[in-house]
C-alpha positions as CSV (number, residue, x, y, z in Angstrom):
1,M,-45.1,-118.6,13.6
2,M,-45.4,-115.2,15.3
3,I,-43.6,-114.6,18.4
4,Y,-44.9,-112.2,21.0
5,G,-43.2,-110.0,23.2
6,Y,-40.2,-109.4,20.9
7,H,-39.3,-105.9,20.3
8,V,-36.1,-104.1,19.3
9,G,-36.0,-100.8,21.5
10,P,-34.2,-97.9,20.6
11,W,-30.9,-99.1,22.0
12,S,-30.8,-101.7,19.4
13,W,-30.9,-99.1,16.7
14,V,-28.2,-97.1,18.4
15,W,-26.0,-100.1,18.3
16,M,-26.6,-101.1,15.1
17,T,-25.9,-97.7,13.5
18,L,-22.7,-97.4,15.5
19,S,-21.3,-101.0,14.7
20,S,-21.9,-100.4,11.1
21,V,-20.1,-96.7,11.5
22,V,-17.0,-98.4,13.1
23,F,-16.9,-101.5,10.5
24,W,-16.9,-98.6,7.5
25,A,-14.3,-96.2,9.4
26,L,-12.1,-99.2,10.0
27,L,-12.3,-100.9,6.7
28,A,-11.4,-97.0,5.2
29,G,-8.6,-96.8,7.8
30,V,-7.2,-100.4,6.4
31,I,-7.3,-99.2,3.2
32,V,-5.6,-95.8,3.6
33,L,-2.6,-98.1,5.6
34,V,-2.2,-100.2,2.8
35,I,-2.2,-97.5,0.3
36,R,0.3,-95.8,2.7
37,A,2.3,-99.1,3.1
38,V,2.7,-99.7,-1.0
39,K,3.9,-96.0,-1.6
40,S,6.4,-95.7,1.3
41,P,9.2,-97.8,0.6
42,E,10.2,-95.9,-2.2
43,R,10.3,-92.7,-0.1
44,H,11.7,-94.4,2.7
45,Q,14.3,-95.8,0.6
46,S,15.6,-92.6,-0.9
47,L,15.9,-90.9,2.6
48,S,17.9,-93.9,4.1
49,D,19.9,-94.0,0.9
50,T,21.2,-90.2,1.6
51,S,21.5,-90.9,5.4
52,S,23.7,-93.7,4.4
53,A,25.7,-91.7,1.9
54,E,26.1,-88.9,4.7
55,R,27.6,-91.7,7.0
56,L,30.0,-92.7,4.7
57,L,31.1,-89.3,3.8
58,A,31.4,-88.8,7.4
59,D,33.7,-92.1,7.7
60,R,35.9,-90.8,5.4
61,Y,36.2,-87.7,7.0
62,A,37.0,-89.0,10.2
63,R,39.7,-91.4,8.7
64,G,41.5,-88.2,6.6
65,E,40.5,-89.5,3.3
66,I,39.2,-86.5,2.5
67,G,39.7,-82.7,3.6
68,T,37.2,-80.0,5.6
69,E,36.6,-78.1,2.2
70,E,35.5,-81.3,0.2
71,Y,33.6,-82.9,3.2
72,E,31.5,-80.0,3.5
73,D,31.0,-79.5,-0.2
74,H,29.8,-83.0,-0.8
75,L,27.7,-82.9,2.4
76,H,25.8,-79.8,1.1
77,T,25.6,-81.6,-2.4
78,L,24.1,-84.6,-0.7
79,R,21.5,-82.6,1.4
80,A,20.3,-80.4,-1.8
81,R,18.9,-83.3,-3.4
82,V,16.8,-84.1,-0.9
83,P,13.3,-83.2,-1.7
């Protein structure tokens, strides 16, 4: 059975092409975000450990448990470890 009068115009091809490009771009973006999310906890974990160590060191210095020279020495050591 043939249907007369049905014609795919030039805008239909444009929409099909654009929707295909958008679909593949979104799929690639999701894959990149998933890969980054899987790899990033290790990196963020080490950075948060350093900041919490600095906070602990600052608390000890504020309470007077360690002196200025020891605080600066330990702070320099902590910051030297961060890549």
